[in-house]
N, C-alpha and C positions, 0 to 999 in steps of 0.2 A: 504494499499500499504506499501511497505517496506520503512523504514526511511533511505533515502540516505544521504551521507555526502555533505554538502554544500561547493562547491568550485567555483571559478570563471569559471572553465571548465564546470562543470555540469550546471551552470546557462547559459552559452553561448549555451549549447546544447538544453536547454529548449527553449530559445529564437528562436533557429533555428527551433525547432518543431513547435512553435506557428506560425512563419512566413510561414513555409511550408504548414501547415495545412490550414491557412487562405488564402494562395494563391490559394489553391484548392477550397476555398468557404466553408469550414467545418463549419464556424461560421454563415453561412446563413441557415443551416439545423436545424430544430427544433428537439431536442433530444426526444427519446421515452424511456420511463421507462421499463426496462427489467422485472421488477417484476409485473407491472400492464398493460403495453402495452399502457398507456396514453401518448399522445404527450404533451410536455410542451408547454404553451402558448408563443407567441411571445414576450409579455412584460416580462414575467419572464426570458426568455432566453436572451433578450436584456440586461436586468439588470445584469445577471451573466457575459455576455461578457464584459459589461463596467467595472464591478469590477475586473474581471479577468485580463484584460488589464492594468487596473491602478495599480493593485498589481504586476503582473509579469513583466511588462515592464517599469513601472514608476521607475525612478532611485531613488527617494527619498520618494516614498509612503510606508507606513507601515500599519500593520493591524489596529493600533490605529488611524492613521490619516484617514483611509477609514471609520473606525467605527464612527468617529466624523462626517465625511462628510455625511454619509448615515443615521446616527441616529440609528445605530444598534450596537450589541456587537462585540468584537473581535472575538469570537468563531463563530458568524454568518459570519464574513468576511472570517474566515479560511475555513469554510464549503463551502462558495460560490467560493473562489479561487480554491479549490480542484475540485469542480463540473465543473468548466470552463475547466480545464485540461482533466478531464476524459471524458466529453461530447464531447470536441473538438477531442480527440482521437477517440472516437467511430464514430464520423462523418467523419474521415479521410479516405483516400483511402487505399487499402491493401499495396500499395508501402511505404506510408508514415509510416503505423504501423509497417511494417517490418524494416524500417530504424530506427524508434524511438520507441522501445518497452516501453509500459507504465511503466514497472517497473524500467526503467532507466531515467524516467523524474522526476527531482526533483520538489517537490511542493513548497518548500520555496525558498528564494533567499538570496544570501550572502549580508551583508552590509559591505563594506570595511571601514577601520578606517577613512579615510578623510570624508566619507559619514556620519559616526556616529557622528563625531565632528561637521559637518555642521548641522546635525539634532539637535544635542544638542544645538547649538547656536540659531537655530530657535525656539526652546521650551524654551527659556529663559537662555540658556547656563549654567544651574545649574551644570551639570556634569563637564563642562570645568572649572567652578569656583571651584569646589571640587579639581580638578586636580591641578589648580594653587596654592590653599591653601597648598596642600600636597607637591607638588614639589618645588614650588618657596619660600614658607614661612615655610616649614618643619612642618606644623601642622599635628599632628597625633591623636588629642584627638577629638573623635566623637561629644561630647558635644560642644566643641568650634566651630567645623565646622557647626553644626546645628544652633547655636547661631548667628554666623557670617552671615549666608546665609538666615536665617529665614525659614528653612525647618524643617520637622519632622524627628525623627530617622528612621521612616518607609520609608520615602523618600531616606534618605541616604543609608539605607540597600539595597534598590532596586538598587540604582546607583552603589554601590560597587559590587553587585553580577552580574553586566552586563559584557558581554565579553570584552567590550571596555577597562574597567579598568584592567582586566587581561592581555590584550596586552600591556598596558602601564607599567605593571610590578607593579602596585599599589594594596595594600590590606589594609583593616582597619576593625577592629572587632567594630561591632555596637551592643551595648546591646539591648535586646528586652525590651521595656517598658511595665511592667504589672500593668496597673492602675486597682484599684478595682472598682466594680460597683458603690460603694458609691462615690468614687472620681470623677468618670465620672458624676454621677448624680448631685453632688454639683457643679461641673464646669459648667454643662449645665444650671442649675437653676441660676447661677450667671450672665450669659450673656444675654443681651437683644438686642444687634445689630444683625440684620440679616446677614450682612456680616461676622461678627465674628463668629456667629454660623455655617454658611456655610463653612468657613475655618476650623473650628473645626471638623465638620462632614467629610470633605474631607480629614483630616489629619489621620484618622484611616485607617490601612491597611485592606484589605478585610477580611482575616481570623480573626483578632482581633474584627472587627465590628460584624461579624457573631457570635462570642463567646458572645458579649454583648446582642445581640438580641435573641438568642436562648438558653439563660441560663434557666436551669430547676429548680434552687432551690428557686426561689421566683417570684412574680409578676413583669412584664416588667413596669417600670416607666419612662424610658428615650425615647425609640425608637418606632415609629409606622410604620406599613406597609400600604402604600397608597392603595394598592389593597384591603385590608381588609376593610380599611375605606370606599372606594367607594362602596363595597358590602353592607355595613351597610346603605349606602344611596340609596340602590336599584339598583345600576350599576352592573349588572351580567357579562357584557362583558368585560373580562380581557384586551382587546385590547385598552380600554380607559385610562388604567393606565399610558401608556407612554405619549400620548398626554397631558393629565391632569398634569403629572409631569413636562413636558416642559413648559406648560403655567404657572404653579405655580412657577417655577424657574425663568421664564422670569419676573414675577411680583415681584421678590426678596424674595420669600419664600424659605428658605433652604430645598432642597430635594437632595438625592444622589441616584444614581443607584448602585445596589449591585448585582453582578453576582453570581448565585448559580450553582448547578450541571446540567448535561445534562439529559434531559428526552426524551425517545424515543416513537414516536407515529407512528405506522406503519413503513414505510420505511424512515421516516424523523426524525431528531434528533433536539430538541429544547433546547436551553440554558435557564434554569429558570433565570429570572431577576426580582429583587424587587426593589422598590422605597421607600426609607426610609426617614422619617421626624421626628422631635422631638415632642413627645407626647404633650409637653407644649403648642404646636401651633395647636393642633388638632382642637379646635373650630374655628380658624382662617381658617384652611384649609377647614373645612365643609362649612363655610360661603362662601369661594371663589368658592367652587364647586357648591354649590346651585346657586350663582350668575351667573354662566355660563348657567344656564337654561338647556334645553334638550341637552345632549351631542351629540345625534344622529343628532340633527338639528343645532348645533353650527358650523358655517362655519370654524372658527379658529381651533377648536379642530379637525374637520374632515380633515383639511389641514395637520395636524400633525400626522394623523395616518398612519400606515405602508401601503405602496401602494400594496404589494403582499405578499402571504404566504411564498414565498422563503426565506424571512428575518424574519419570524415570530419568537417571543420570548415569553416564558410563563411568564407573569407578574403577580405577586402576590401583 
């Protein structure tokens, strides 16, 4: 679909479409795939409707907050929110389709400045604290800001690149930190506390973490892929990677989700997702997985598995 400009007017039009379509009962009709002719299950459609309504009509819901809520990726949320609009449109009457052509319905939603500030406050207020340091204290040194707030340069760079700071008229150059593989290796080997290791793992930006994991010049000695370790233990079904990762993290073992590229299978697109851990803890992870017994029969693991293929991700 065409990428439309996000404005309060375009958002109001989308809300009008959703309310009109649902008033006709379009959300009660199970969508049928044009490619296969297969009717979507009620469970899958109900999930899409729930996520679609929370995203499009929720005043403060974001892709990330929904991803956290449903235990899936932001990309999966993006695909689901779009499916909601497209399928709702297909289920609508000709009159509604004529009044709201699909190409005129915005798929995203605007987030006005007061809402962004409120979201920032709910998420720890880091962005507002950066704003305060820059505006009220006149601090323009990135290193001083990260030191004062206890955040990484990668965190600060993401904050400064947000539209919120552009609206505030604030700008700050944040140097990219290029740590050598040896520096990272030495740092990891020095740390023994799980909380400290988890914070260090979470501190990497996605691109930099991928560069350390997929380096081609020598053997990997820092990071391990949970999916690959599970396969070594005879677990062939990659859908167990996520519930095992959640279980390990709940038990205090440092694990991080890392999103990769999008892989297309048939008419569905799946975002590759990897679960990363420190190789120095590999035996600990192996022991923890073995202690779970049969993953297929473990009730806790099965309760953490994805409930339907609509939200599936390719875990490695």
